N, C-alpha and C positions, 0 to 999 in steps of 0.2 A: 194287510187285508187277506192275503192268501193263507197265512197261518191259521187264523181263526176259522176260516172256511174248511181248511184241511182237517183241523181238529174236530169240528162238528161232523164232517163226513166220516172220519174214522170212528167217531162215537156211534153214529147211526149204523155203520157197517158192523160194529161189534154187537149192537142191539139186535140187528137182523140175524147175525150168525148165532148169537146166544139163543134167540128164539127158535132157530132151526135145530139147535142141539136138543131142544126139549120137545120138538114136534115132528114134522115130516121127515127131516134128515137124520133123525136120531140113530137109525140103524147104520147109515152110511158113515157117520162120524166114528163109529166103533172101529172102522178100518184103520183109523189113525192112532188107536191105542196100541202101544207095543205089546207083543205077545208075552214078553218077559215081565211086564209091569204087574206086580202082585195085588192088583185091585180089580174088582169086577169091571169090565169094559163099559157096561151100561151106566154104572155109577160114576165112572170117570167122565163120561160124556155129559151126564146131567150136571155134575158139579162144575165142570168147565163152562157149561152153558150159562149157569147162574152167575159165575164169575164174569163172563163176558158181558152179560146184561148189566151187572153192577158197574163194570169199568166203562161201558158205553154211556151210561147215565152220568157217571163222574166226568167223563170227557166233555159232555155237552153242558152240564149244569155247574160244575165246580170251577168256574173261570179263574177265580182268585188263587186257586190251589192247583192250577193246571201243570206247573212244573213237577210237583210231587206225583200227580196223577200220571203224567207222561212217563216218569221213571218207573212207576208200577206197571203201566201198560207194556212198556218196552221189556221189562223183566218177565212179564207174563208170556210175551211172544217168544222169548228165549227159552223159557221153561217148557213150553209145549212143542218146541222144535223137534225133540226126539220122536214125537209122534209122526211128523212128516218124514223123518229119516226112516222110521220103521215101515211106513207105507211104501217107501221106495225100495228098501232092502228086502222086505218080505213080499214085494210085488203084489200088493193088495189093490184091487180096483174099487174106486169110489169117486163120485162127483165127476165122472167122465174121464178120470185119470186111469186109463186102462193100458198104457204103454210106459216103458221105462223112460222114454223121452218126456212124456207129459208129466210123469211123477217127478222127474229130475228138474223140469222147469218150475214145478210148484215149490221145490226146495229153494230155488233162487228168490222166490217171492217173500220168504220169511225175513231175510235181512232188510228187504225193502219196507216191510211192516214195522220193524224195529226203528229204522231211520225215520219213517213217517211219524211214529209216536214221539220220538225225541225232537224232531224238527218242529212239528206243528204245535207243541206245547212249550217251546223254549227250553225244554229239559236238556237238550244237547248243548245249547249255549251255556247253561248253568254248569254242566259237567266239564266242559272245556275250561271254564273259568276256575273251577275248583282244582282241576289238574294243574293248570298253570301256577296257581297260588301255592300248591303243595310242592312244586318243583323249584319255585323261586326262592333263592337264598334270602334269609332275613337281613334287612339293612337297617342300620341305626338312622333315625331321622336326621336329615342334613340341616333342618331348621327346627326351632322349638315347635312342638305341637302338643296341644292339650289332650290329644286322642291317641298318642303313641304311633302315629303314622298315617292312617287313612286321610284322604282329602276331607276338607271341612269348609263350610260356608261361614266366613267371618262377618259378623254384623256389628256395625259401629255407627256413630253419628256421621262418619265420613262416607258411609255407603255400605255396599256389600261386595265382598271379594271371595273368590274361590282359592283357598290356600292348599298347597301340595296337590294340585290337580293331577299330577302324573301318577299318584297313588290311588288309582280308581278301584279300590278293593271294598270300600264302604263309604258312607257319607254321614257326617255329623254337622251340626250347626252350633256356633258359639258366639258369645258377645262379651266384651270386656267391661264396658262401662256399666254403671248401675241403671240400665235402661228399663223402663216399665214395659209391660206387655203391649200397651197401646202404642208406645214409641217404636218398639220392634216391629209391630204390625205395619206401622206407618212407613218405616224404612223399607220393609220388604215390598210393600205396594208401590212405593215411589220408584224402586229399581226393578220392578217386574220380576221379583225374586221369590214369589210364593206368598204363603199366608200361614198364620199361626193356627195350630190346632185349638180345639175348644178349651182344653186344659192349659194351653200356652206352654206345653212342655215338648212340643215337636213343631217342626216347620215342614210344610208341604211344598216342596220345591219343584217347579216345572223342569222336566228333563231338557227342554229346549234352552232354558236359562243356564243349566250346567254346561251344555255344549258351547253356548255363546261365551261364557266366562273362561272356558278352557281353551278356546280357539287360539292357535298360534303359540301355545305355551306347553304343549305336551308332545312326547316322543312318538315315533312311528309305532303302530300297534296299540295305541291307547284306545282306539274305538272298540277293538275286540275286548279289551279289559273292561271298558265301560259297559258294553252290552252284557258281559258276564256279571258285572255288579248289579245291573238291572234285573237280570234273571234271578240272581240270588235274593234280591229284594222282593221280587214277585213271590218266590217260594216262601218267604217269611211274612207275606201279607203287607209289605211296606210299599208296594207299588199300586197305584190306582188301577182300576179295572181296565181302563183304556190305555194304560201304559204311559200316560202323559206327565205324571208327577210321582215323585218319590218322597216318602216321609223320613225326615232326619231328626233324631233326638236333639233337643236344644239344651246346651249347657252353658253355664257362666264360666268364662275363662279367667283363671286366677292370675 
């Protein structure tokens, strides 16, 4: 609950700041444009204000794409950081920052804004997941898998099982027998394992079901990998808006 509230608050703050760039505080914001920057200071203030307004709207409205938006917002805060440094180094007074101490404290606020953007949008979780995956050595599957490694939901007349749960990098669903769509939907419903998509080519699996099926079968650190997978799925539009279910491609296992 805290993250969505923090994301919306950050979006509103950007909307307010962007509006201030274009109106009453336009002159003061020019103090944050480095003297060495080869573009008219007023133009820089106007453009950055428009960008902040767009990013603020995106944070509030583009819920399903919040990971991508969070990455862009965090990058924006990094890009404009030289302006805060310039205000400190060149000892420019604006927004009540008329001492070196005040301007120095403002510098410390920029990393907080970057962290805020990454945390409130799940972009930080997604980044950690990607970094871990890039550093992890490739391993050959210890058991046969139709998907080359990631965990998958195996659907059969015997029920539903989560195979290779320790490999929480992605999620697929598969079935071996010649099951009809109606039968697959029936099995999923019987075991509280989700439902078929309209085209019957994906399974919408509750996140709680995955945790239940993986309980007691995964190594330490699995939860962090799992959260990273969910963040990755959110970035790809495969996680429901409320984060309660993930969409998994359905394939027939040969």
